[in-house]
C-alpha positions as CSV (number, residue, x, y, z in Angstrom):
1,M,-9.2,-24.4,-3.2
2,F,-12.2,-23.0,-5.0
3,L,-15.7,-24.3,-4.6
4,S,-18.4,-24.4,-7.4
5,S,-21.2,-21.9,-6.9
6,A,-23.7,-24.6,-6.3
7,L,-21.6,-26.4,-3.7
8,A,-20.8,-23.1,-2.0
9,I,-24.5,-22.2,-1.8
10,S,-25.3,-25.6,-0.5
11,M,-22.7,-25.4,2.2
12,L,-23.7,-22.0,3.2
13,S,-27.4,-22.9,3.4
14,G,-26.6,-26.1,5.3
15,C,-24.4,-24.3,7.8
16,A,-26.4,-21.1,8.2
17,K,-28.0,-22.1,11.6
18,N,-24.7,-23.4,13.0
19,E,-23.0,-20.2,11.8
20,E,-25.6,-18.1,13.5
21,K,-25.2,-20.0,16.7
22,S,-21.5,-19.7,16.5
23,D,-21.7,-15.9,16.1
24,K,-24.0,-15.6,19.1
25,K,-21.7,-17.8,21.2
26,A,-18.7,-15.7,20.2
27,E,-20.5,-12.5,21.1
28,S,-21.3,-13.8,24.5
29,K,-17.6,-14.3,25.3
30,Y,-16.8,-10.6,25.3
31,E,-18.2,-7.8,27.3
32,T,-19.3,-4.8,25.3
33,V,-18.0,-1.4,26.5
34,T,-19.6,2.0,26.4
35,T,-18.3,5.1,24.6
36,D,-17.3,6.5,27.9
37,D,-15.3,3.3,28.7
38,L,-13.6,3.6,25.3
39,K,-12.7,7.3,26.0
40,S,-11.1,6.2,29.3
41,A,-9.2,3.4,27.6
42,L,-7.7,5.8,25.1
43,K,-6.1,7.7,27.9
44,D,-4.9,4.6,29.8
45,E,-1.4,3.4,29.1
46,K,-2.5,-0.1,30.2
47,A,-5.2,-0.3,27.5
48,V,-5.1,-0.7,23.7
49,V,-7.9,0.2,21.4
50,L,-7.9,-1.7,18.1
51,D,-9.8,-1.1,14.8
52,A,-10.7,-4.5,13.3
53,R,-12.2,-3.1,10.1
54,L,-10.5,-3.0,6.7
55,N,-7.5,-0.6,6.6
56,D,-9.4,1.3,3.9
57,A,-11.9,2.3,6.6
58,Y,-9.1,3.1,9.1
59,N,-7.4,5.3,6.5
60,G,-10.5,7.4,5.9
61,W,-13.1,5.8,3.6
62,A,-16.7,5.6,4.7
63,I,-17.4,2.0,3.6
64,D,-19.7,-0.8,4.6
65,G,-22.5,1.7,5.4
66,A,-20.6,3.8,7.9
67,K,-21.7,7.4,8.0
68,R,-18.1,8.7,8.4
69,G,-14.7,7.4,7.4
70,G,-11.5,7.2,9.4
71,H,-10.6,5.8,12.8
72,I,-11.2,6.8,16.4
73,P,-8.2,9.0,17.3
74,G,-5.7,7.0,19.3
75,A,-6.9,3.6,18.0
76,K,-4.4,1.2,16.4
77,D,-5.3,-1.1,13.5
78,F,-5.6,-4.9,13.6
79,S,-7.8,-5.8,10.7
80,A,-9.8,-9.0,10.7
81,S,-8.7,-9.4,7.1
82,W,-5.1,-10.0,8.2
83,I,-6.2,-13.3,9.8
84,N,-7.6,-15.0,6.7
85,C,-6.3,-13.0,3.7
86,E,-4.4,-14.7,0.8
87,Y,-0.9,-15.5,2.1
88,D,1.4,-18.3,1.3
89,D,3.3,-19.4,4.4
90,K,6.1,-20.9,2.3
91,E,6.3,-18.9,-0.9
92,N,6.7,-15.3,0.2
93,L,9.5,-12.7,-0.1
94,E,10.5,-12.7,3.6
95,G,10.2,-16.4,4.3
96,E,7.8,-15.7,7.2
97,T,4.7,-17.6,8.1
98,R,1.4,-15.8,8.7
99,E,1.8,-16.4,12.4
100,E,5.2,-14.8,12.5
101,V,3.9,-11.7,10.7
102,L,0.9,-11.4,13.0
103,K,3.0,-12.0,16.1
104,E,5.2,-9.0,15.0
105,A,2.0,-6.9,14.4
106,I,0.8,-7.8,17.9
107,E,4.1,-6.6,19.4
108,N,4.1,-3.4,17.2
109,K,0.6,-2.5,18.5
110,G,1.7,-2.9,22.1
111,I,-0.8,-5.7,22.7
112,S,0.1,-7.9,25.7
113,A,-1.5,-10.1,28.3
114,D,-1.3,-7.4,31.0
115,K,-3.3,-4.9,29.1
116,K,-7.0,-4.2,28.5
117,V,-7.8,-4.6,24.9
118,I,-10.9,-3.1,23.3
119,V,-11.6,-4.2,19.7
120,Y,-14.2,-2.3,17.6
121,D,-15.9,-2.7,14.3
122,T,-19.2,-1.6,12.6
123,N,-20.5,-5.0,11.4
124,G,-20.5,-7.0,14.6
125,K,-18.2,-9.6,13.2
126,D,-14.7,-8.3,12.6
127,A,-14.1,-7.4,16.2
128,I,-15.1,-10.8,17.4
129,E,-12.8,-12.4,14.8
130,V,-9.9,-10.4,16.1
131,A,-10.8,-10.9,19.7
132,N,-11.0,-14.7,19.1
133,Y,-7.6,-14.6,17.5
134,L,-6.0,-12.6,20.3
135,T,-7.6,-14.9,22.8
136,E,-5.9,-17.8,21.2
137,K,-2.6,-16.0,21.6
138,G,-3.0,-15.6,25.3
139,I,-4.6,-12.1,25.5
140,K,-7.4,-12.4,28.1
141,N,-8.7,-9.0,29.0
142,I,-10.6,-8.3,25.8
143,Y,-13.7,-6.3,25.2
144,T,-15.6,-5.2,22.1
145,Y,-17.2,-1.9,21.0
146,D,-19.7,-1.0,18.3
147,A,-18.0,1.9,16.6
148,N,-21.3,3.0,15.0
149,E,-22.0,4.7,18.3
150,W,-18.9,6.9,17.9
151,I,-19.2,7.4,14.2
152,N,-22.8,8.5,14.4
153,D,-22.1,11.0,17.0
154,E,-20.9,14.1,15.1
155,S,-19.6,15.7,18.3
156,L,-16.8,13.0,18.4
157,D,-13.8,13.3,16.1
158,M,-12.7,10.8,13.6
159,E,-9.2,10.8,12.2
160,S,-8.3,10.3,8.5
161,Y,-5.1,10.5,6.5
162,P,-5.0,13.9,4.6
163,N,-4.9,12.2,1.2
164,Y,-6.5,8.8,2.0
165,K,-8.4,9.0,-1.3
166,M,-5.2,8.3,-3.2
167,L,-5.6,4.6,-2.0
168,V,-8.9,3.3,-3.3
169,P,-10.7,0.3,-1.7
170,A,-11.5,-2.7,-3.9
171,S,-15.2,-2.1,-3.1
172,V,-15.1,1.4,-4.6
173,V,-13.2,0.1,-7.7
174,K,-15.9,-2.6,-8.0
175,E,-18.6,0.1,-8.1
176,I,-16.8,1.8,-10.9
177,T,-16.4,-1.4,-12.9
178,D,-20.2,-2.0,-12.4
179,G,-20.8,1.4,-14.1
180,K,-21.5,3.4,-11.0
181,V,-19.7,6.6,-10.2
182,P,-19.0,6.9,-6.5
183,E,-19.0,10.3,-4.8
184,G,-15.9,12.3,-5.4
185,F,-15.1,10.8,-8.8
186,T,-15.2,12.3,-12.3
187,K,-17.6,11.1,-15.1
188,S,-17.5,7.4,-15.8
189,K,-16.0,7.8,-19.3
190,D,-13.0,9.7,-17.8
191,I,-12.1,7.0,-15.2
192,K,-9.4,4.8,-16.7
193,I,-8.4,1.6,-14.9
194,V,-5.0,0.1,-15.7
195,D,-3.4,-3.3,-14.8
196,V,0.4,-2.9,-14.3
197,R,2.7,-5.9,-14.6
198,W,5.8,-7.0,-16.4
199,G,5.3,-8.7,-19.7
200,D,2.8,-8.6,-22.6
201,N,-0.8,-9.4,-22.1
202,K,-0.2,-13.2,-22.1
203,E,3.1,-13.6,-20.2
204,S,2.2,-11.1,-17.5
205,G,-0.8,-13.1,-16.3
206,Y,-3.2,-10.3,-17.3
207,L,-5.3,-12.7,-19.4
208,D,-5.5,-15.1,-16.5
209,G,-7.4,-12.5,-14.5
210,H,-7.5,-8.8,-13.9
211,V,-9.8,-6.1,-12.5
212,P,-12.6,-5.8,-15.1
213,K,-12.2,-2.9,-17.6
214,A,-8.5,-2.6,-16.8
215,V,-6.1,-1.9,-19.7
216,H,-2.8,-3.8,-19.4
217,I,0.4,-1.7,-18.9
218,N,3.7,-3.6,-19.5
219,T,6.3,-2.2,-17.2
220,D,8.9,-2.5,-20.0
221,S,6.9,0.1,-21.8
222,F,7.9,2.8,-19.2
223,E,11.2,1.2,-18.3
224,P,12.5,-0.2,-21.6
225,P,15.6,-2.4,-21.2
226,K,18.5,-0.5,-22.7
227,E,22.3,-0.3,-22.5
228,Y,23.1,3.0,-20.9
229,V,26.6,2.2,-19.7
230,K,28.8,0.1,-22.0
231,G,28.0,-3.6,-21.6
232,I,25.4,-3.0,-18.9
233,E,21.6,-3.2,-19.5
234,E,19.3,-1.3,-17.2
235,W,15.6,-0.6,-16.8
236,R,15.7,3.2,-16.3
237,L,12.6,5.3,-16.6
238,A,12.0,6.3,-20.2
239,D,12.1,9.9,-21.4
240,D,9.1,12.2,-21.0
241,Q,8.1,11.9,-24.7
242,T,8.0,8.1,-24.5
243,L,6.1,8.2,-21.2
244,V,3.4,10.6,-22.5
245,K,3.0,8.5,-25.7
246,L,2.5,5.5,-23.5
247,L,-0.3,7.2,-21.6
248,L,-2.0,8.5,-24.8
249,D,-1.8,5.0,-26.4
250,S,-3.3,3.7,-23.2
251,G,-6.3,6.1,-23.5
252,I,-5.1,8.4,-20.8
253,K,-5.1,12.2,-20.8
254,A,-4.3,14.8,-18.2
255,G,-7.9,15.4,-17.2
256,D,-8.8,11.8,-16.5
257,C,-8.9,9.8,-13.2
258,V,-6.5,6.9,-13.4
259,I,-6.9,4.0,-11.0
260,S,-3.7,1.9,-11.0
261,T,-4.2,-1.8,-10.1
262,S,-1.9,-4.7,-10.0
263,P,-1.3,-8.0,-8.2
264,E,1.6,-6.0,-6.7
265,P,1.0,-2.5,-5.2
266,M,4.6,-1.7,-5.9
267,A,4.0,-1.9,-9.7
268,A,0.8,0.0,-9.4
269,S,2.5,2.8,-7.4
270,R,5.4,3.0,-9.9
271,F,2.9,3.8,-12.7
272,A,0.8,6.1,-10.5
273,V,3.9,8.2,-9.8
274,I,4.6,8.5,-13.5
275,C,1.1,9.6,-14.2
276,K,1.3,12.3,-11.5
277,Y,4.7,13.4,-12.7
278,L,3.5,13.9,-16.2
279,G,0.4,15.8,-15.1
280,V,-2.6,13.4,-14.8
281,E,-5.0,15.4,-12.5
282,D,-6.5,12.5,-10.4
283,V,-4.4,9.4,-9.8
284,R,-5.2,6.6,-7.4
285,V,-3.9,3.2,-6.5
286,M,-6.1,0.3,-5.6
287,S,-5.1,-0.7,-2.1
288,S,-3.9,-4.2,-1.2
289,G,-3.3,-5.2,-4.8
290,L,-5.5,-8.1,-5.9
291,V,-5.5,-9.5,-2.3
292,G,-8.3,-7.2,-1.3
293,W,-10.2,-7.7,-4.5
294,N,-10.1,-11.5,-4.2
295,Q,-10.9,-11.5,-0.5
296,A,-14.1,-9.5,-1.2
297,G,-15.1,-12.3,-3.5
298,Y,-15.1,-10.2,-6.7
299,E,-14.6,-11.9,-10.0
300,L,-11.6,-11.2,-12.2
301,S,-11.9,-10.7,-15.9
302,K,-10.0,-12.5,-18.6
303,E,-11.1,-10.1,-21.3
304,D,-8.3,-8.5,-23.4
305,I,-9.3,-4.9,-23.1
306,K,-8.0,-2.7,-26.0
307,P,-7.6,1.0,-25.1
308,V,-8.9,3.8,-27.3
309,A,-5.9,6.0,-27.9
310,E,-6.0,9.7,-27.2
311,K,-4.3,12.4,-29.4
312,E,-3.8,15.3,-27.0
313,F,-2.5,14.9,-23.4
314,G,-3.8,18.3,-22.4
315,V,-0.9,19.8,-20.5
316,E,2.8,20.4,-21.1
317,V,4.9,17.6,-19.6
318,P,6.1,17.2,-17.0
319,A,3.4,19.2,-15.3
320,N,4.6,18.1,-11.9
321,P,8.4,17.7,-12.1
322,D,8.8,17.8,-8.3
323,W,7.4,14.2,-8.2
324,I,10.7,12.8,-9.6
325,D,14.2,14.0,-8.9
326,T,16.9,13.5,-11.5
327,I,20.4,12.3,-10.7
328,E,21.7,15.8,-11.2
329,E,19.1,17.2,-8.8
330,V,20.1,14.6,-6.2
331,K,23.8,15.5,-6.5
332,E,23.0,19.2,-6.2
333,Q,20.7,18.8,-3.1
334,L,22.5,16.0,-1.3
335,N,23.8,17.0,2.1
336,T,22.0,20.4,2.0
337,P,20.2,21.3,5.2
338,D,16.6,20.9,4.0
339,Y,17.0,17.7,1.9
340,T,17.2,14.0,2.9
341,L,17.9,11.2,0.5
342,V,16.1,8.2,2.1
343,D,17.5,4.8,1.1
344,N,14.6,2.3,1.0
345,R,16.5,-0.9,0.5
346,T,17.4,-3.8,2.8
347,K,20.0,-3.2,5.5
348,E,22.4,-5.6,3.7
349,E,22.1,-3.5,0.5
350,F,22.5,-0.3,2.4
351,I,25.8,-1.3,4.1
352,G,27.1,-2.9,0.9
353,K,26.9,-6.5,2.0
354,E,24.9,-7.5,-1.1
355,T,23.6,-5.8,-4.2
356,G,20.1,-7.1,-4.0
357,Y,19.9,-7.9,-7.7
358,S,21.2,-10.8,-9.8
359,Y,21.9,-8.5,-12.7
360,H,23.8,-5.8,-10.7
361,K,27.2,-6.3,-9.3
362,I,28.1,-3.2,-7.4
363,A,27.2,-3.1,-3.7
364,G,27.2,0.0,-1.5
365,R,25.2,3.2,-0.9
366,I,25.3,6.9,-1.8
367,E,27.3,8.7,0.9
368,G,24.9,11.0,2.8
369,A,21.8,8.8,2.2
370,V,19.9,7.8,5.3
371,F,18.6,4.3,5.9
372,G,14.8,4.2,5.7
373,Y,13.7,0.6,5.6
374,A,11.9,-1.3,2.9
375,G,11.9,-5.1,3.3
376,K,13.9,-7.5,5.5
377,K,15.5,-9.9,3.1
378,N,14.4,-9.3,-0.4
379,S,14.9,-6.5,-2.9
380,S,11.3,-6.8,-4.1
381,S,9.9,-6.4,-0.6
382,V,8.5,-3.4,1.3
383,S,7.2,-5.4,4.2
384,Y,8.1,-2.7,6.7
385,Y,5.5,-0.5,5.0
386,R,2.7,-3.0,4.6
387,N,0.3,-5.1,6.5
388,I,0.1,-8.8,5.6
389,D,-2.8,-8.2,3.2
390,K,-0.6,-5.7,1.3
391,S,-2.5,-2.7,2.6
392,M,-0.6,0.4,3.8
393,R,0.9,0.1,7.3
394,N,-0.5,2.7,9.7
395,A,1.1,6.1,9.5
396,D,2.1,6.3,13.2
397,E,4.2,3.2,12.8
398,I,5.8,4.5,9.6
399,K,6.6,7.8,11.3
400,A,8.1,5.9,14.3
401,M,10.4,4.0,11.9
402,W,11.5,7.3,10.4
403,D,12.0,8.9,13.8
404,E,14.3,5.9,14.7
405,C,16.3,6.6,11.5
406,K,16.4,10.4,12.4
407,I,14.4,11.2,9.2
408,D,12.9,14.7,9.6
409,T,9.5,14.8,7.8
410,N,9.7,18.6,7.7
411,K,12.5,18.4,5.2
412,R,12.2,17.5,1.5
413,L,12.5,13.7,1.4
414,A,13.7,11.9,-1.7
415,F,13.0,8.2,-1.6
416,M,15.3,5.9,-3.5
417,C,16.0,2.2,-3.8
418,G,17.7,0.1,-6.5
419,S,15.7,1.2,-9.5
420,G,12.6,3.1,-8.2
421,W,10.0,0.5,-7.5
422,R,10.1,0.1,-3.7
423,A,10.7,3.8,-3.3
424,A,7.6,4.6,-5.5
425,E,5.3,2.7,-3.2
426,I,6.8,4.4,-0.1
427,L,6.5,7.8,-1.8
428,W,2.8,7.1,-2.5
429,Y,2.2,6.3,1.1
430,S,4.0,9.5,2.2
431,K,1.6,11.5,0.0
432,V,-1.4,9.6,1.5
433,M,0.0,10.7,4.9
434,G,0.0,14.3,3.7
435,L,3.7,14.8,3.2
436,D,3.8,17.2,0.3
437,K,7.6,17.8,0.2
438,T,8.4,14.2,-0.9
439,T,9.8,13.0,-4.2
440,L,11.3,9.9,-5.9
441,Y,14.9,9.6,-7.0
442,S,13.8,7.2,-9.7
443,D,17.1,5.9,-11.1
444,G,18.3,4.9,-7.7
445,W,21.4,3.0,-6.7
446,I,21.8,1.1,-10.0
447,R,22.3,4.1,-12.2
448,W,24.3,5.9,-9.5
449,S,26.8,3.0,-9.2
450,N,26.9,2.0,-12.9
451,E,27.9,5.5,-13.9
452,G,30.9,5.4,-11.6
453,N,29.7,7.9,-9.0
454,P,31.4,7.7,-5.5
455,Y,29.9,5.4,-2.9
456,V,30.6,4.0,0.5
457,T,30.1,0.7,2.3
458,G,29.8,-0.5,5.9
459,E,27.7,0.9,8.9
460,P,27.5,4.7,8.9
461,G,29.9,6.2,11.4
462,K,32.2,3.1,11.6
């Protein structure tokens, strides 16, 4: 439900005093701990320290006035945004309610009634919101901490992901759309924002609302439907010449900064990987899709932005071929000691119980591939790698999943799925985490099986 501006202002004005009282009342419910208390809790197995800020701040961005970005080493994430972000309890890929998703998050963070829980923020609101939510769930021993005390003390370490800047907060993208150039970005004219979705400008929903200044990219333009195997249509990645022409027609050259946006981070990541592969110097994905943008209250544009085409890309393509492995490279490297093919599909797809796609009939997996999670039930889901607001799941939990699957991050990891979308988002997160020896097997299971390559079914080892 959307309120008119006038009504919203009226409601806010009329409720301002009550809201202020409510905040004060909430603050009085929780004892505030000192920095020394927090240090002790970080060493205590019976304590959990939670970062209640946006995951962008946890990842490494200095936002909302903070002097330093990143999180307190040893802290886990439980963002206040998860509690009230856009989420449809009925229409979602996994068929899970918000409460079910957050219950699982609570378990994953090791939060329980017998533990001391310290929740921190920098704005005096997020920690209280998380604390209130956890209180409702039966967690009683809760304290809050003002993280500004830690952040402003240069002698205390903050932890950021090595390449956190590859995931850009909505607030930073908003600055750029307003004509400002945040620190660490190239000149405004060389920042290109794209909106990636299937379909033309009208059928994709682009004209219903997109990030201002974003040029629409139809996913069919980089994966044109084509019959590669007799009688079977596929959406494989186009050849390099087609891809570079797409970028030039979209106003993108190698020296630009490209910010890839989409309602769906998977689509944004797919295009971002293509840009890096071809040789675009600075490529970023707006984190959380449009969920973060909308939650911040930013307006969407309905303007049909027409790109100004470029003539010269600037480098020989592909400048970064290691970003994408061909099927021939996979066959050559599969089962070699320093290479792991990671299958990012559902477990049912991996064991050959189902194909995952209405248009693909062959179920199974590439022998030697290692299961690496994606979603639980749906071939368009990567829920194991995301938080409920579509932000990246924290790296420690991702690494724990991989450890469970016996995936050695010291090896070259090639991520694959059915056709490259799920794996592209997971690849992007691996790069954010600082894993440089990772790549995408772009054509995935669909090409492998359609071309008659050998495969297996069933649980591995059985």
